[in-house]
C-alpha positions as CSV (number, residue, x, y, z in Angstrom):
1,X,0.0,-0.1,0.1
2,X,2.7,2.2,0.7
3,X,4.5,1.6,-2.3
4,X,1.2,2.3,-4.2
5,X,0.3,5.8,-2.4
6,X,4.2,6.6,-3.4
7,X,3.5,5.6,-6.9
8,X,0.3,8.0,-7.5
9,X,2.1,10.6,-5.4
10,X,5.1,10.7,-7.8
11,X,2.6,10.5,-10.9
12,X,0.5,13.5,-9.6
13,X,3.7,15.6,-8.9
14,X,2.9,15.6,-5.0
15,X,6.4,14.2,-4.6
16,X,9.2,15.5,-6.6
17,X,11.3,12.8,-8.2
18,X,14.1,15.4,-8.8
19,X,14.0,16.2,-5.1
20,X,14.6,12.7,-3.9
21,X,17.0,11.7,-6.5
22,X,19.3,14.7,-5.7
23,X,19.0,14.0,-2.0
24,X,20.1,10.7,-2.5
25,X,22.9,11.7,-4.9
26,X,24.2,14.3,-2.8
27,X,24.2,12.3,0.6
28,X,26.2,9.7,-1.6
29,X,28.5,12.5,-2.7
30,X,29.4,13.8,0.6
31,X,30.1,10.1,1.8
32,X,32.2,9.1,-0.9
33,X,34.1,12.5,-0.5
34,X,34.7,11.6,3.0
35,X,36.0,8.2,2.2
36,X,38.3,9.9,-0.6
37,X,36.6,8.3,-3.6
38,X,36.8,11.6,-5.7
39,X,35.7,10.1,-9.0
40,X,32.9,8.0,-7.6
41,X,31.4,11.0,-5.7
42,X,31.2,13.0,-9.0
43,X,29.9,9.8,-10.7
44,X,27.0,9.9,-8.2
45,X,26.0,13.3,-9.3
46,X,26.2,12.6,-13.0
47,X,24.2,9.3,-12.5
48,X,21.5,11.2,-10.5
49,X,21.1,13.7,-13.5
50,X,21.0,10.7,-16.0
51,X,18.3,8.8,-13.8
52,X,16.2,11.9,-13.6
53,X,16.5,12.5,-17.5
54,X,15.5,8.9,-18.2
55,X,12.5,9.0,-16.0
56,X,11.3,12.2,-17.6
57,X,11.5,10.3,-21.0
58,X,9.8,7.4,-19.7
59,X,7.2,9.0,-17.8
60,X,6.7,12.5,-19.5
61,X,3.8,13.3,-17.5
62,X,5.6,13.3,-14.0
63,X,6.4,15.3,-12.2
64,X,3.0,17.2,-13.4
65,X,4.0,20.8,-14.6
66,X,1.9,23.7,-15.8
67,X,-1.8,24.6,-15.2
68,X,-4.7,21.9,-15.3
69,X,-6.5,21.6,-18.7
70,X,-9.8,22.3,-17.2
71,X,-12.9,21.6,-19.5
72,X,-15.1,24.2,-17.7
73,X,-13.6,27.6,-16.6
74,X,-13.2,27.4,-12.8
75,X,-13.5,31.1,-12.4
76,X,-10.3,31.4,-10.5
77,X,-8.4,34.7,-10.5
78,X,-5.9,35.5,-13.1
79,X,-2.4,34.6,-12.0
80,X,0.7,37.0,-11.9
81,X,1.8,35.7,-15.0
82,X,-1.7,35.4,-16.7
83,X,-3.2,37.3,-19.4
84,X,-4.9,40.5,-19.5
85,X,-7.9,39.3,-21.0
86,X,-9.9,42.5,-20.2
87,X,-7.6,44.9,-21.9
88,X,-6.8,46.7,-18.4
89,X,-3.2,47.6,-19.0
90,X,-3.8,51.0,-18.7
91,X,-4.8,50.5,-14.8
92,X,-2.1,48.0,-14.4
93,X,0.3,50.4,-15.5
94,X,-1.2,53.2,-13.1
95,X,-0.9,51.2,-10.2
96,X,2.5,50.0,-11.0
97,X,3.7,53.8,-11.6
98,X,1.8,55.1,-8.2
99,X,3.7,52.5,-6.2
100,X,7.2,52.9,-7.6
101,X,6.9,56.9,-8.4
102,X,4.4,58.5,-6.1
103,X,5.0,56.0,-3.2
104,X,1.7,56.6,-1.1
105,X,1.0,55.1,2.0
106,X,-2.3,53.5,1.1
107,X,-4.1,52.9,-2.2
108,X,-7.4,51.6,-2.6
109,X,-8.7,49.3,-5.4
110,X,-12.3,49.4,-5.5
111,X,-15.0,47.5,-7.6
112,X,-18.1,45.3,-7.2
113,X,-17.9,41.7,-6.7
114,X,-16.8,39.8,-9.8
115,X,-15.4,42.9,-11.6
116,X,-11.8,41.3,-11.4
117,X,-10.0,43.2,-8.4
118,X,-7.8,40.0,-7.5
119,X,-6.8,39.4,-11.0
120,X,-6.1,43.1,-11.5
121,X,-3.8,43.1,-8.3
122,X,-2.1,39.7,-9.4
123,X,-1.4,41.1,-12.9
124,X,0.1,44.3,-11.4
125,X,2.3,42.3,-8.9
126,X,3.5,40.1,-12.1
127,X,4.2,43.5,-13.6
128,X,6.2,44.7,-10.7
129,X,8.2,41.6,-10.2
130,X,9.6,42.0,-13.8
131,X,11.4,45.3,-12.9
132,X,14.8,45.8,-12.2
133,X,15.9,45.1,-8.6
134,X,16.2,48.7,-7.7
135,X,12.6,49.4,-8.6
136,X,11.3,46.1,-7.8
137,X,9.2,46.4,-4.5
138,X,9.4,43.8,-1.5
139,X,5.9,42.4,-1.9
140,X,3.8,40.8,0.9
141,X,0.6,39.1,-0.3
142,X,-1.7,38.9,3.0
143,X,-5.3,37.8,3.3
144,X,-6.6,39.7,6.1
145,X,-9.8,37.7,6.6
146,X,-8.1,34.5,7.2
147,X,-6.8,35.0,10.9
148,X,-9.2,34.1,13.7
149,X,-9.0,37.1,15.8
150,X,-7.6,40.6,16.2
151,X,-4.4,39.6,17.8
152,X,-3.7,37.0,15.4
153,X,-4.5,39.3,12.4
154,X,-2.1,41.9,13.8
155,X,0.8,39.6,14.3
156,X,0.3,37.4,11.3
157,X,0.2,40.6,9.1
158,X,3.7,42.0,10.6
159,X,5.1,38.5,10.6
160,X,4.4,38.2,7.1
161,X,6.1,41.6,6.4
162,X,9.1,40.4,8.4
163,X,9.5,36.9,6.7
164,X,9.4,38.7,3.2
165,X,12.2,40.9,4.2
166,X,14.1,38.2,5.6
167,X,13.8,36.1,2.5
168,X,15.8,38.9,0.6
169,X,18.0,40.5,3.5
170,X,19.6,40.0,6.8
171,X,18.3,42.6,9.1
172,X,19.3,41.9,12.7
173,X,16.6,42.6,15.5
174,X,13.7,43.0,12.8
175,X,11.6,40.2,14.4
176,X,12.0,42.0,17.8
177,X,10.9,45.3,16.3
178,X,8.0,43.6,14.7
179,X,6.9,42.1,18.0
180,X,7.2,45.4,19.7
181,X,5.1,47.2,17.0
182,X,2.6,44.5,17.3
183,X,2.1,44.7,20.9
184,X,1.6,48.5,20.6
185,X,-1.1,48.0,18.3
186,X,-2.8,45.2,20.6
187,X,-2.7,47.7,23.3
188,X,-5.0,49.8,21.2
189,X,-7.6,46.9,20.6
190,X,-10.1,46.7,23.7
191,X,-10.4,43.1,24.0
192,X,-6.7,42.9,23.8
193,X,-6.0,45.2,26.7
194,X,-5.1,42.5,28.8
195,X,-1.8,42.0,26.7
196,X,-0.6,45.3,28.1
197,X,0.8,43.7,30.9
198,X,3.4,41.8,28.7
199,X,4.7,45.1,27.0
200,X,7.7,46.8,28.0
201,X,7.5,50.3,29.5
202,X,8.6,52.1,26.2
203,X,5.9,54.2,24.5
204,X,3.8,53.4,21.6
205,X,5.6,56.0,19.8
206,X,9.1,54.4,20.6
207,X,8.0,51.0,19.6
208,X,6.8,52.2,16.1
209,X,10.1,54.3,15.8
210,X,12.0,51.0,16.4
211,X,10.2,49.1,13.7
212,X,10.6,52.0,11.4
213,X,14.2,52.3,11.8
214,X,14.7,48.5,10.8
215,X,12.3,48.8,7.8
216,X,13.8,52.2,6.8
217,X,17.2,50.0,6.0
218,X,15.6,48.6,3.4
219,X,16.8,50.0,0.1
220,X,13.6,48.9,-1.8
221,X,9.9,49.7,-1.1
222,X,7.6,47.4,0.6
223,X,4.1,46.6,-1.2
224,X,1.6,45.0,1.5
225,X,-1.3,43.7,-0.8
226,X,-4.4,43.2,1.6
227,X,-7.1,41.7,-0.7
228,X,-10.9,41.1,0.0
229,X,-11.4,43.7,2.9
230,X,-15.1,43.2,2.3
231,X,-14.7,39.7,3.5
232,X,-13.8,40.5,7.0
233,X,-15.9,40.9,10.2
234,X,-16.4,44.4,11.6
235,X,-14.1,44.2,14.5
236,X,-11.0,42.7,12.5
237,X,-11.8,45.4,10.1
238,X,-11.2,48.2,12.8
239,X,-8.1,46.7,13.4
240,X,-7.0,46.8,9.6
241,X,-7.9,50.7,9.9
242,X,-5.8,51.2,13.0
243,X,-2.9,49.7,11.3
244,X,-3.5,51.9,8.1
245,X,-3.8,55.0,10.5
246,X,-0.4,54.3,11.5
247,X,1.1,53.7,8.1
248,X,2.5,57.1,7.6
249,X,4.9,56.2,10.3
250,X,6.2,53.1,7.8
251,X,7.2,55.6,5.4
252,X,8.8,52.9,3.2
253,X,5.7,50.8,3.1
254,X,2.7,51.1,0.6
255,X,-0.6,49.4,1.7
256,X,-2.8,48.5,-1.5
257,X,-6.3,47.4,-0.3
258,X,-9.0,46.0,-2.6
259,X,-12.7,45.9,-1.8
260,X,-16.4,46.7,-3.0
261,X,-16.8,50.1,-1.2
262,X,-20.4,49.9,-0.7
263,X,-20.2,46.5,1.1
264,X,-17.2,47.7,3.3
265,X,-19.3,50.7,4.3
266,X,-22.2,48.2,5.2
267,X,-20.0,46.1,7.2
268,X,-18.7,49.1,9.3
269,X,-22.1,50.3,10.2
270,X,-22.4,47.8,12.8
271,X,-19.5,49.2,14.7
272,X,-20.0,52.8,13.7
273,X,-23.8,53.3,13.9
274,X,-23.7,57.1,14.0
275,X,-21.2,57.9,11.3
276,X,-21.3,58.1,7.7
277,X,-19.1,54.9,7.1
278,X,-18.6,55.9,3.4
279,X,-16.9,59.4,4.4
280,X,-15.2,57.5,7.1
281,X,-13.5,55.0,4.6
282,X,-12.5,57.8,2.5
283,X,-10.4,59.2,5.0
284,X,-8.0,56.4,5.4
285,X,-7.0,56.3,1.3
286,X,-5.1,58.8,-0.1
287,X,-5.5,57.4,-3.7
288,X,-8.7,55.4,-5.0
289,X,-8.5,53.5,-8.2
290,X,-11.8,52.2,-9.3
291,X,-12.0,49.3,-11.7
292,X,-14.5,49.9,-14.6
293,X,-17.4,47.5,-15.2
294,X,-16.7,44.8,-17.7
295,X,-18.2,45.4,-21.0
296,X,-21.0,43.2,-21.9
297,X,-20.1,42.6,-25.4
298,X,-16.5,41.4,-23.9
299,X,-18.3,38.9,-21.4
300,X,-20.5,37.7,-24.7
301,X,-17.3,37.3,-26.8
302,X,-15.6,35.2,-23.9
303,X,-18.8,33.0,-23.4
304,X,-19.0,32.4,-27.1
305,X,-15.4,31.3,-27.3
306,X,-15.3,29.2,-24.3
307,X,-18.5,27.1,-25.6
308,X,-16.5,26.7,-29.0
309,X,-13.8,25.2,-27.0
310,X,-15.8,23.0,-25.0
311,X,-17.8,21.8,-28.0
312,X,-14.3,20.9,-29.7
313,X,-13.0,19.1,-26.7
314,X,-16.2,17.0,-26.4
315,X,-15.8,16.2,-30.2
316,X,-12.1,15.2,-29.4
317,X,-13.1,13.1,-26.7
318,X,-16.0,11.3,-28.5
319,X,-13.4,10.4,-31.2
């Protein structure tokens, strides 16, 4: 049974053949080097590459690669390296230019459900990743509606930022700075007030300055992508706004937030009953980019193209 499971895992690409072949080959390489068998050691590396090439020729389907060939469109967001099917290059270029040249603290990307906000964000990120290193920001993709509570949300977001920075640079003390800043934010949340007992005596401003000093060392801008704010619970959404309120202190960070403006205002009404929540939201965003509605004729064209593809696929399978 174990061999059968391994076989199917290999065929589906869940277990990488290349990974295990090279693990074994390199282990053998160092053992042989230690024993003084230099030629045999290098022979093991050559043998590993040969085995991998042979396996690919015998079983070209594994390890599996590329996107699955769906019969029906799964309606997933366009990937970072995907195609701009809706001709939104102007908006993608506008967002990229804002992030690199204007460097605002916060950008709002608004549009209705199904208008393609996530796809547009992915395409913008894909374009930014292609830029030269000195212009390419450190990109942190974060889904704020996944953490279960306010404290988890704060620490998860800040830890994600820290992790992305550490992937590219060594910044001693960064983790501690993130922790102190997170604690300062938690101290502003009513239900997390008990966390204050764990804090140092330093002021909130000092904790923020400590983190900003570490982040300021970055030679590149940091882009934090907060998608689907309109899926959050009201209390967690208030926490996100507290983070955005302090974003001016993090001068090297740009937050880009996507949401349906009317839905977001509706969510906030449960915590801000006596406020105009639409005006409240606008206070937090220096720049708002609104996605235009998808042209109905374009949707009709996509539908006809997809139906033709499905019919052709069905005819091929009948043959």
